[in-house]
C-alpha positions in Angstrom: 0.0 0.0 0.0 1.3 3.4 -0.9 1.2 5.2 2.5 2.7 8.4 1.2 -0.2 8.8 -1.2 -2.7 8.4 1.6 -0.8 10.9 3.7 -0.8 13.5 0.9 -4.5 13.0 0.2 -5.3 13.5 3.9 -3.1 16.6 4.1 -4.9 18.1 1.1 -8.3 17.3 2.6 -7.3 18.9 5.8 -6.2 22.1 4.0 -9.5 22.2 2.1 -11.5 21.7 5.2 -9.8 24.6 7.0 -9.8 26.9 4.0 -12.9 29.1 4.1 -12.5 30.4 0.6 -13.2 33.9 -0.7 -16.6 35.5 -0.6 -17.5 37.4 -3.8 -20.4 39.8 -4.2 -22.1 40.3 -7.6 -24.2 43.3 -8.5 -26.1 44.0 -11.7 -28.4 46.8 -12.8 -30.1 46.7 -16.2 -29.2 50.1 -17.5 -26.5 52.7 -16.8 -29.2 55.0 -15.5 -30.2 52.7 -12.6 -28.4 52.9 -9.3 -26.9 49.9 -7.5 -26.9 51.5 -4.0 -29.3 49.0 -2.4 -27.4 46.1 -3.7 -24.1 47.6 -2.5 -25.5 48.2 1.0 -26.7 44.6 1.1 -23.3 43.3 0.2 -21.6 45.5 2.8 -24.0 44.3 5.5 -23.2 40.7 4.5 -19.5 41.4 4.9 -18.4 41.3 1.3 -15.2 43.4 1.0 -15.0 46.1 -1.6 -12.1 44.4 -3.5 -14.2 41.3 -3.9 -17.3 43.1 -5.3 -18.1 43.0 -9.0 -20.7 45.1 -10.7 -22.2 45.3 -14.2 -24.6 47.8 -15.7 -25.9 45.7 -18.6 -29.0 43.7 -19.5 -29.2 40.1 -18.4 -30.3 39.1 -21.9 -27.0 37.4 -22.3 -23.9 36.8 -20.1 -21.4 38.9 -22.1 -20.7 40.9 -18.9 -17.2 41.8 -18.1 -17.5 42.1 -14.3 -19.4 38.8 -14.0 -16.9 37.0 -16.3 -14.0 38.4 -14.3 -15.5 37.1 -11.1 -16.2 33.7 -12.5 -12.6 33.5 -13.8 -11.4 34.0 -10.2 -14.0 31.8 -8.5 -12.5 28.6 -7.1 -13.6 25.6 -5.1 -14.6 26.6 -1.5 -15.5 30.2 -2.5 -18.9 31.8 -2.2 -20.9 34.0 -4.5 -23.4 36.4 -3.0 -26.2 38.2 -4.9 -29.1 40.3 -3.8 -31.7 38.4 -5.7 -31.9 35.4 -8.0 -32.6 37.4 -11.2 -29.2 39.1 -10.9 -27.8 35.8 -12.4 -30.0 36.0 -15.5 -33.4 36.9 -17.0 -34.7 33.5 -17.9 -35.1 30.2 -16.2 -32.6 28.3 -18.3 -29.8 30.9 -17.9 -30.3 31.2 -14.1 -30.2 27.4 -13.7 -27.1 27.2 -15.9 -25.2 29.8 -13.9 -26.2 28.2 -10.6 -25.0 24.8 -11.9 -21.7 26.3 -13.0 -21.2 28.0 -9.6 -22.3 25.0 -7.4 -21.2 22.0 -9.5 -18.5 23.0 -12.0 -16.8 25.5 -9.7 -17.7 23.7 -6.5 -18.5 27.0 -4.9 -21.4 28.1 -2.8 -24.2 30.5 -3.6 -26.1 32.9 -1.3 -29.3 34.7 -2.3 -29.8 37.5 0.2 -33.5 38.0 -0.7 -34.1 34.2 -0.3 -32.6 33.1 3.0 -33.3 29.4 2.2 -30.9 29.6 -0.8 -27.6 29.3 1.0 -25.4 26.4 -0.2 -22.5 27.1 2.1 -21.5 24.1 4.1 -23.1 23.9 7.5 -21.4 21.7 10.0 -23.5 18.6 10.8 -26.2 19.3 8.2 -24.3 19.5 4.9 -26.5 17.1 2.8 -29.9 18.3 4.1 -29.0 22.0 3.8 -27.7 21.5 0.2 -30.8 19.5 -0.8 -33.2 22.2 0.5 -31.2 25.0 -1.1 -31.1 23.3 -4.5 -34.9 22.5 -4.3 -35.7 26.2 -3.5 -33.4 27.3 -6.3 -35.4 25.2 -8.8 -38.8 26.4 -7.5 -38.0 30.1 -7.4 -36.2 30.0 -10.8 -39.3 28.3 -12.3 -41.6 30.9 -10.6 -39.5 33.8 -12.1 -39.7 32.2 -15.5 -43.4 31.7 -15.3 -43.9 35.3 -14.1 -42.0 36.7 -17.2 -44.1 34.5 -19.4 -47.3 35.8 -17.8 -46.1 39.4 -18.2 -45.4 38.7 -21.9 -48.8 37.0 -22.3 -50.6 39.9 -20.6 -48.8 42.4 -22.8 -49.8 40.5 -26.0 -53.4 40.2 -24.8 -53.5 43.9 -24.1 -52.2 44.7 -27.6 -54.7 42.3 -29.2 -57.6 44.0 -27.2 -56.4 47.4 -28.2 -56.2 46.4 -31.9 -59.7 45.0 -31.6 -60.8 48.5 -30.6 -59.1 50.0 -33.6 -56.0 51.2 -31.8 -53.1 51.3 -34.2 -49.5 50.6 -33.2 -46.3 51.8 -34.9 -45.8 54.7 -37.3 -48.8 55.9 -39.2 -48.6 55.2 -42.9 -47.2 58.0 -45.1 -49.8 59.5 -47.5 -48.6 59.9 -51.0 -48.2 63.6 -52.1 -50.7 64.9 -54.7 -48.0 65.3 -57.3 -46.8 61.7 -56.8 -48.2 60.4 -60.1 -46.7 63.3 -62.1 -43.3 62.8 -60.6 -43.6 59.0 -61.0 -44.4 59.4 -64.7 -41.3 61.6 -65.2 -39.2 59.2 -63.3 -40.4 56.3 -65.5 -39.6 58.4 -68.5 -36.1 58.8 -67.3 -36.2 62.5 -66.4 -35.6 61.9 -62.7 -33.5 59.5 -60.7 -35.1 57.8 -57.6 -33.1 60.1 -55.4 -34.3 63.3 -57.3 -37.9 62.1 -57.4 -37.9 61.3 -53.6 -36.4 64.8 -52.9 -39.1 66.5 -55.0 -41.8 64.6 -53.1 -40.3 65.2 -49.7 -39.9 61.5 -48.9 -37.0 59.1 -48.5 -35.6 57.2 -51.5 -36.6 53.8 -50.0 -40.2 55.0 -49.6 -40.3 56.1 -53.2 -38.8 52.8 -54.3 -41.4 50.9 -52.3 -44.3 52.9 -53.7 -43.1 52.5 -57.3 -42.4 48.8 -57.0 -45.5 47.5 -55.4 
């Protein structure tokens, strides 16, 4: 039996057990006009240090976010990621679950959702399995609820638009009325007297509009 191998493995395990890891805080606001003060205050209250705080001011439509990517590049086994709310990780069910999976499984790090105290996958002495099971279950439930809420909002919006259209409400730009001299200018354009650009300028419209009207 290779005793030195066992000794080394036990030493590594001992180091991992005593290493608490780094606690990172992640903040996101959807636009540059929004303030992240509330999220920063929550991070400070939790104990996240300023040099371990990452903030983005971009939409969650995708994850091409420099601060988030920088944090994930540093994240290691035993570390913890803290966010104010679950939707800071993404704007749809699939993306939130994907990021949670990367953090907790691929990175072997913990996740803490401040607005959802049940979601805290940090190792708790004597209750590691139960705590992790409850956290993962709550993550799935709340992610699904968030996903369904966005779908419902979209459905309500579409139903509102349909109802408005049924009442004769028009959406988008009103159609441009052809000028009275359109046919005269068109005839001269067809005769080769005007180019499309010149004809459009005389009618006070854009060249693409003139092209569309003459090629229907």
